[in-house]
C-alpha positions, 0 to 999 in steps of 0.5 A: 685207650690209655689213662696216661695223658699225652702231655705226661712226661712219664709216657715218653721217658722210655723213648729211644734217644737214637739208634740202638748201640751195637751188641756185636751180634749181627743178627741182633743188631739188624733186628734192633735196627729194623725195630728202631726204624719201624718205631721211628716211622710212627714217632715212637708212639705205640698207639699210632703203630697199633692203629696202623697195623689194625688198618692194614689188617682190615684192608687185607681182610677186605681184599683177601679174606682167605689170608686172614688168620682167625683166633679160635672162637672168633666169628667169621 
């Protein structure tokens, strides 16, 4: 949870205004384009993206528990 209100303009000041500018390095440009596209799917909201990734992780754990990578000290 965040202590910043959703209406707080500071929260949204770093939102991308468009796709990233080319750097001249095709690999970096491709990675940045993919990152931008993924971010755009979640309206550039890290909390929405995080919630989605947690749901995907939970779904994988239920369907294919053998694929789950646990951190040291985590209970099974």
